[in-house]
C-alpha positions, 0 to 999 in steps of 0.5 A: 427540699423540692426536686429542683433544690436537690438538682441544684444541690447536687450540681453545687456539690459536683462542681465543688468536688470536680473543680476545687479538688483538682485545682488545689492538687495542681497548685500543691504540685507546682512547687515540686516541679519548680524545684526540679526545674521542669518548665514543661510540667510547671506550664501544664500545672499553670494551665490546669490551675487556670482552667479549674479556678475558672471552673470553680466559679460554677460552685459559687454560681450553683451555691448562690442559686441554691441559697436563693431558692431556699431563702438562706441568705440571712444565715451567718455561715452563708455570708462567711462562706461567700466571703471566704470563697471570694478571698480564696478566688483572689488568692487563686488569681495571685497564685496563677500570677506567681505560677506564670512568673515562675514559668517565665523564669524557669524558661529564661533560666533554661534558655540561658543555660542552653546558651551557656552550653553552646558558648562552652562548646564553641570555646572549648578549644580556647579553654583547653586548660579548663579556665572557662568559668560560667560566664554571664549566661550562667549568672543569668540562669542562676538569677532566674532560677533564684527568682523562680525559687522565691515564687515557689515559696509564695505558691506553696504558702498561698496554696496552703492558705487557699486549701485551708479556706476551702476546708473551712467552707466545707466544714460550714457546708457539712455542719449546716 
């Protein structure tokens, strides 16, 4: 390999290490903070996933450049790796959609919970006997949280599948 090939190879490996790893970690952390009902952290993890997923395209770009420079497009493991990368990237787009939905639902549940808290404070004198039971805002908050829980499961399963795909691509790269 020439010096240029080595530079592109190092850029490819560096892009993979510094974009795919942190992006996968952000995806895998999201379900925990959905369970804890923390929309601030879920929002941060959504932005992190979005940034690292877009940056992961540098791994693809440098890999394509390297493959073209070394004339290896005809090898099966390159075709398999490219196909798996495209599948993983589509899964990342679905995961980001689910993260956005979960964030919206957590914020809605938090807003409904805050509205319920304000309504309970103003009607506390009227319900001195303790007959106030939840109300429509509590039901809305529970429904929104349930929807976020559904997204949590989808994010966890698709995140695990994406991590498995990254692992298979890594095995192909190290093996050849």
